[in-house]
PyMOL CGO cylinders between C-alpha atoms (Angstrom):
from pymol import cmd
from pymol.cgo import CYLINDER

trace = [
    CYLINDER, -13.10, -0.91, -6.61, -9.47, -0.33, -7.60, 0.3, 1, 1, 1, 1, 1, 1,
    CYLINDER, -9.47, -0.33, -7.60, -6.57, 0.44, -5.24, 0.3, 1, 1, 1, 1, 1, 1,
    CYLINDER, -6.57, 0.44, -5.24, -6.90, 4.20, -5.46, 0.3, 1, 1, 1, 1, 1, 1,
    CYLINDER, -6.90, 4.20, -5.46, -10.70, 4.02, -5.20, 0.3, 1, 1, 1, 1, 1, 1,
    CYLINDER, -10.70, 4.02, -5.20, -10.55, 2.23, -1.85, 0.3, 1, 1, 1, 1, 1, 1,
    CYLINDER, -10.55, 2.23, -1.85, -7.80, 4.57, -0.64, 0.3, 1, 1, 1, 1, 1, 1,
    CYLINDER, -7.80, 4.57, -0.64, -9.97, 7.56, -1.58, 0.3, 1, 1, 1, 1, 1, 1,
    CYLINDER, -9.97, 7.56, -1.58, -12.92, 6.01, 0.30, 0.3, 1, 1, 1, 1, 1, 1,
    CYLINDER, -12.92, 6.01, 0.30, -10.76, 5.53, 3.41, 0.3, 1, 1, 1, 1, 1, 1,
    CYLINDER, -10.76, 5.53, 3.41, -9.30, 9.05, 3.32, 0.3, 1, 1, 1, 1, 1, 1,
    CYLINDER, -9.30, 9.05, 3.32, -12.39, 11.05, 2.35, 0.3, 1, 1, 1, 1, 1, 1,
    CYLINDER, -12.39, 11.05, 2.35, -15.27, 9.04, 3.73, 0.3, 1, 1, 1, 1, 1, 1,
    CYLINDER, -15.27, 9.04, 3.73, -14.25, 6.66, 6.52, 0.3, 1, 1, 1, 1, 1, 1,
    CYLINDER, -14.25, 6.66, 6.52, -11.69, 9.13, 7.95, 0.3, 1, 1, 1, 1, 1, 1,
    CYLINDER, -11.69, 9.13, 7.95, -13.77, 12.23, 7.26, 0.3, 1, 1, 1, 1, 1, 1,
    CYLINDER, -13.77, 12.23, 7.26, -13.06, 14.77, 9.98, 0.3, 1, 1, 1, 1, 1, 1,
    CYLINDER, -13.06, 14.77, 9.98, -9.69, 13.31, 10.98, 0.3, 1, 1, 1, 1, 1, 1,
    CYLINDER, -9.69, 13.31, 10.98, -7.19, 16.04, 10.16, 0.3, 1, 1, 1, 1, 1, 1,
    CYLINDER, -7.19, 16.04, 10.16, -3.60, 15.65, 9.07, 0.3, 1, 1, 1, 1, 1, 1,
    CYLINDER, -3.60, 15.65, 9.07, -3.76, 12.17, 7.53, 0.3, 1, 1, 1, 1, 1, 1,
    CYLINDER, -3.76, 12.17, 7.53, -1.71, 11.70, 4.37, 0.3, 1, 1, 1, 1, 1, 1,
    CYLINDER, -1.71, 11.70, 4.37, -0.95, 8.68, 2.19, 0.3, 1, 1, 1, 1, 1, 1,
    CYLINDER, -0.95, 8.68, 2.19, 2.16, 7.62, 0.29, 0.3, 1, 1, 1, 1, 1, 1,
    CYLINDER, 2.16, 7.62, 0.29, 2.66, 4.72, -2.08, 0.3, 1, 1, 1, 1, 1, 1,
    CYLINDER, 2.66, 4.72, -2.08, 4.98, 2.05, -0.67, 0.3, 1, 1, 1, 1, 1, 1,
    CYLINDER, 4.98, 2.05, -0.67, 5.71, -1.52, -1.76, 0.3, 1, 1, 1, 1, 1, 1,
    CYLINDER, 5.71, -1.52, -1.76, 2.54, -1.81, -3.84, 0.3, 1, 1, 1, 1, 1, 1,
    CYLINDER, 2.54, -1.81, -3.84, 0.34, -0.50, -1.02, 0.3, 1, 1, 1, 1, 1, 1,
    CYLINDER, 0.34, -0.50, -1.02, -0.18, 2.88, 0.67, 0.3, 1, 1, 1, 1, 1, 1,
    CYLINDER, -0.18, 2.88, 0.67, 1.20, 4.00, 4.01, 0.3, 1, 1, 1, 1, 1, 1,
    CYLINDER, 1.20, 4.00, 4.01, -1.04, 6.26, 6.09, 0.3, 1, 1, 1, 1, 1, 1,
    CYLINDER, -1.04, 6.26, 6.09, 0.72, 9.00, 8.04, 0.3, 1, 1, 1, 1, 1, 1,
    CYLINDER, 0.72, 9.00, 8.04, -0.26, 11.45, 10.76, 0.3, 1, 1, 1, 1, 1, 1,
    CYLINDER, -0.26, 11.45, 10.76, 2.21, 13.86, 12.33, 0.3, 1, 1, 1, 1, 1, 1,
    CYLINDER, 2.21, 13.86, 12.33, 4.92, 12.28, 10.16, 0.3, 1, 1, 1, 1, 1, 1,
    CYLINDER, 4.92, 12.28, 10.16, 4.34, 8.81, 11.64, 0.3, 1, 1, 1, 1, 1, 1,
    CYLINDER, 4.34, 8.81, 11.64, 3.08, 5.80, 9.73, 0.3, 1, 1, 1, 1, 1, 1,
    CYLINDER, 3.08, 5.80, 9.73, 0.10, 4.39, 11.61, 0.3, 1, 1, 1, 1, 1, 1,
    CYLINDER, 0.10, 4.39, 11.61, -1.71, 2.42, 8.93, 0.3, 1, 1, 1, 1, 1, 1,
    CYLINDER, -1.71, 2.42, 8.93, -1.53, 0.67, 5.59, 0.3, 1, 1, 1, 1, 1, 1,
    CYLINDER, -1.53, 0.67, 5.59, -4.10, 0.32, 2.81, 0.3, 1, 1, 1, 1, 1, 1,
    CYLINDER, -4.10, 0.32, 2.81, -3.54, -2.84, 0.77, 0.3, 1, 1, 1, 1, 1, 1,
    CYLINDER, -3.54, -2.84, 0.77, -5.88, -4.96, -1.37, 0.3, 1, 1, 1, 1, 1, 1,
    CYLINDER, -5.88, -4.96, -1.37, -9.00, -2.98, -0.40, 0.3, 1, 1, 1, 1, 1, 1,
    CYLINDER, -9.00, -2.98, -0.40, -8.28, -3.44, 3.30, 0.3, 1, 1, 1, 1, 1, 1,
    CYLINDER, -8.28, -3.44, 3.30, -7.28, -0.95, 5.99, 0.3, 1, 1, 1, 1, 1, 1,
    CYLINDER, -7.28, -0.95, 5.99, -4.68, -2.09, 8.51, 0.3, 1, 1, 1, 1, 1, 1,
    CYLINDER, -4.68, -2.09, 8.51, -3.72, -0.15, 11.65, 0.3, 1, 1, 1, 1, 1, 1,
    CYLINDER, -3.72, -0.15, 11.65, -0.63, -0.39, 13.83, 0.3, 1, 1, 1, 1, 1, 1,
    CYLINDER, -0.63, -0.39, 13.83, -1.05, -2.60, 16.89, 0.3, 1, 1, 1, 1, 1, 1,
    CYLINDER, -1.05, -2.60, 16.89, 0.80, -3.06, 20.14, 0.3, 1, 1, 1, 1, 1, 1,
    CYLINDER, 0.80, -3.06, 20.14, 0.14, -4.49, 23.57, 0.3, 1, 1, 1, 1, 1, 1,
    CYLINDER, 0.14, -4.49, 23.57, -2.31, -1.68, 24.37, 0.3, 1, 1, 1, 1, 1, 1,
    CYLINDER, -2.31, -1.68, 24.37, -4.75, -2.41, 21.55, 0.3, 1, 1, 1, 1, 1, 1,
    CYLINDER, -4.75, -2.41, 21.55, -4.15, -5.92, 20.18, 0.3, 1, 1, 1, 1, 1, 1,
    CYLINDER, -4.15, -5.92, 20.18, -7.01, -7.39, 22.21, 0.3, 1, 1, 1, 1, 1, 1,
    CYLINDER, -7.01, -7.39, 22.21, -9.50, -5.20, 20.32, 0.3, 1, 1, 1, 1, 1, 1,
    CYLINDER, -9.50, -5.20, 20.32, -8.42, -6.78, 17.05, 0.3, 1, 1, 1, 1, 1, 1,
    CYLINDER, -8.42, -6.78, 17.05, -8.28, -10.33, 18.36, 0.3, 1, 1, 1, 1, 1, 1,
    CYLINDER, -8.28, -10.33, 18.36, -11.75, -10.08, 19.90, 0.3, 1, 1, 1, 1, 1, 1,
    CYLINDER, -11.75, -10.08, 19.90, -13.10, -9.22, 16.44, 0.3, 1, 1, 1, 1, 1, 1,
    CYLINDER, -13.10, -9.22, 16.44, -11.23, -12.10, 14.74, 0.3, 1, 1, 1, 1, 1, 1,
    CYLINDER, -11.23, -12.10, 14.74, -8.97, -9.68, 12.88, 0.3, 1, 1, 1, 1, 1, 1,
    CYLINDER, -8.97, -9.68, 12.88, -5.69, -10.81, 11.31, 0.3, 1, 1, 1, 1, 1, 1,
    CYLINDER, -5.69, -10.81, 11.31, -2.30, -9.19, 10.73, 0.3, 1, 1, 1, 1, 1, 1,
    CYLINDER, -2.30, -9.19, 10.73, -0.99, -8.03, 7.39, 0.3, 1, 1, 1, 1, 1, 1,
    CYLINDER, -0.99, -8.03, 7.39, 1.43, -10.67, 6.14, 0.3, 1, 1, 1, 1, 1, 1,
    CYLINDER, 1.43, -10.67, 6.14, 3.89, -11.12, 3.32, 0.3, 1, 1, 1, 1, 1, 1,
    CYLINDER, 3.89, -11.12, 3.32, 5.98, -14.00, 2.02, 0.3, 1, 1, 1, 1, 1, 1,
    CYLINDER, 5.98, -14.00, 2.02, 9.57, -13.78, 3.19, 0.3, 1, 1, 1, 1, 1, 1,
    CYLINDER, 9.57, -13.78, 3.19, 12.61, -15.89, 2.48, 0.3, 1, 1, 1, 1, 1, 1,
    CYLINDER, 12.61, -15.89, 2.48, 12.00, -19.60, 2.00, 0.3, 1, 1, 1, 1, 1, 1,
    CYLINDER, 12.00, -19.60, 2.00, 8.31, -18.82, 1.49, 0.3, 1, 1, 1, 1, 1, 1,
    CYLINDER, 8.31, -18.82, 1.49, 7.93, -18.16, 5.21, 0.3, 1, 1, 1, 1, 1, 1,
    CYLINDER, 7.93, -18.16, 5.21, 4.92, -15.99, 6.10, 0.3, 1, 1, 1, 1, 1, 1,
    CYLINDER, 4.92, -15.99, 6.10, 5.92, -12.83, 7.97, 0.3, 1, 1, 1, 1, 1, 1,
    CYLINDER, 5.92, -12.83, 7.97, 3.32, -10.95, 10.05, 0.3, 1, 1, 1, 1, 1, 1,
    CYLINDER, 3.32, -10.95, 10.05, 3.60, -7.19, 10.35, 0.3, 1, 1, 1, 1, 1, 1,
    CYLINDER, 3.60, -7.19, 10.35, 2.36, -5.19, 13.37, 0.3, 1, 1, 1, 1, 1, 1,
    CYLINDER, 2.36, -5.19, 13.37, -0.58, -3.91, 11.32, 0.3, 1, 1, 1, 1, 1, 1,
    CYLINDER, -0.58, -3.91, 11.32, -3.94, -5.65, 11.70, 0.3, 1, 1, 1, 1, 1, 1,
    CYLINDER, -3.94, -5.65, 11.70, -7.04, -5.45, 9.53, 0.3, 1, 1, 1, 1, 1, 1,
    CYLINDER, -7.04, -5.45, 9.53, -9.75, -3.07, 10.65, 0.3, 1, 1, 1, 1, 1, 1,
    CYLINDER, -9.75, -3.07, 10.65, -13.11, -4.85, 10.94, 0.3, 1, 1, 1, 1, 1, 1,
    CYLINDER, -13.11, -4.85, 10.94, -15.86, -3.52, 8.65, 0.3, 1, 1, 1, 1, 1, 1,
    CYLINDER, -15.86, -3.52, 8.65, -18.04, -2.40, 11.59, 0.3, 1, 1, 1, 1, 1, 1,
    CYLINDER, -18.04, -2.40, 11.59, -15.17, -0.20, 12.83, 0.3, 1, 1, 1, 1, 1, 1,
    CYLINDER, -15.17, -0.20, 12.83, -14.40, 1.09, 9.32, 0.3, 1, 1, 1, 1, 1, 1,
    CYLINDER, -14.40, 1.09, 9.32, -18.02, 2.18, 8.92, 0.3, 1, 1, 1, 1, 1, 1,
    CYLINDER, -18.02, 2.18, 8.92, -18.22, 3.92, 12.34, 0.3, 1, 1, 1, 1, 1, 1,
    CYLINDER, -18.22, 3.92, 12.34, -16.29, 7.20, 12.04, 0.3, 1, 1, 1, 1, 1, 1,
    CYLINDER, -16.29, 7.20, 12.04, -16.22, 7.87, 15.78, 0.3, 1, 1, 1, 1, 1, 1,
    CYLINDER, -16.22, 7.87, 15.78, -14.95, 4.39, 16.64, 0.3, 1, 1, 1, 1, 1, 1,
    CYLINDER, -14.95, 4.39, 16.64, -12.48, 4.44, 13.75, 0.3, 1, 1, 1, 1, 1, 1,
    CYLINDER, -12.48, 4.44, 13.75, -11.10, 7.77, 15.01, 0.3, 1, 1, 1, 1, 1, 1,
    CYLINDER, -11.10, 7.77, 15.01, -10.47, 6.15, 18.42, 0.3, 1, 1, 1, 1, 1, 1,
    CYLINDER, -10.47, 6.15, 18.42, -8.69, 3.18, 16.82, 0.3, 1, 1, 1, 1, 1, 1,
    CYLINDER, -8.69, 3.18, 16.82, -6.59, 5.52, 14.68, 0.3, 1, 1, 1, 1, 1, 1,
    CYLINDER, -6.59, 5.52, 14.68, -5.59, 7.59, 17.71, 0.3, 1, 1, 1, 1, 1, 1,
    CYLINDER, -5.59, 7.59, 17.71, -4.41, 4.43, 19.47, 0.3, 1, 1, 1, 1, 1, 1,
    CYLINDER, -4.41, 4.43, 19.47, -2.43, 3.39, 16.37, 0.3, 1, 1, 1, 1, 1, 1,
    CYLINDER, -2.43, 3.39, 16.37, -0.80, 6.84, 16.18, 0.3, 1, 1, 1, 1, 1, 1,
    CYLINDER, -0.80, 6.84, 16.18, 0.11, 6.65, 19.89, 0.3, 1, 1, 1, 1, 1, 1,
    CYLINDER, 0.11, 6.65, 19.89, 1.73, 3.25, 19.31, 0.3, 1, 1, 1, 1, 1, 1,
    CYLINDER, 1.73, 3.25, 19.31, 3.70, 4.64, 16.36, 0.3, 1, 1, 1, 1, 1, 1,
    CYLINDER, 3.70, 4.64, 16.36, 4.77, 7.57, 18.52, 0.3, 1, 1, 1, 1, 1, 1,
    CYLINDER, 4.77, 7.57, 18.52, 5.90, 5.35, 21.44, 0.3, 1, 1, 1, 1, 1, 1,
    CYLINDER, 5.90, 5.35, 21.44, 6.73, 1.92, 19.96, 0.3, 1, 1, 1, 1, 1, 1,
    CYLINDER, 6.73, 1.92, 19.96, 8.82, 0.69, 22.92, 0.3, 1, 1, 1, 1, 1, 1,
    CYLINDER, 8.82, 0.69, 22.92, 6.14, 1.62, 25.43, 0.3, 1, 1, 1, 1, 1, 1,
    CYLINDER, 6.14, 1.62, 25.43, 3.45, -0.13, 23.35, 0.3, 1, 1, 1, 1, 1, 1,
    CYLINDER, 3.45, -0.13, 23.35, 5.30, -3.47, 23.44, 0.3, 1, 1, 1, 1, 1, 1,
    CYLINDER, 5.30, -3.47, 23.44, 5.37, -3.71, 27.25, 0.3, 1, 1, 1, 1, 1, 1,
]
cmd.load_cgo(trace, "trace")
């Protein structure tokens, strides 16, 4: 599946019934937005959602990993977006709950870090 094929799957199938989600190309990936806030990223056929102190344990308990990139001096930089496990991606109701948490974190980033 190509980049746009996986994005289309995420938007029209996995997120079916979740209103107001849009996608924009950014840095070779796609940012996912709801209510004008970026809450997720689609990159390399993987969905990543925003994490904070209120939801990070869900990702860790499923052996998820953060989205990373190579920074200066080849140092790996982790972003606050973690991969969505396949069982969550395939469960629309559960995915909707995870997305809502990610949107809340994007809406209140300082509160989510406490």
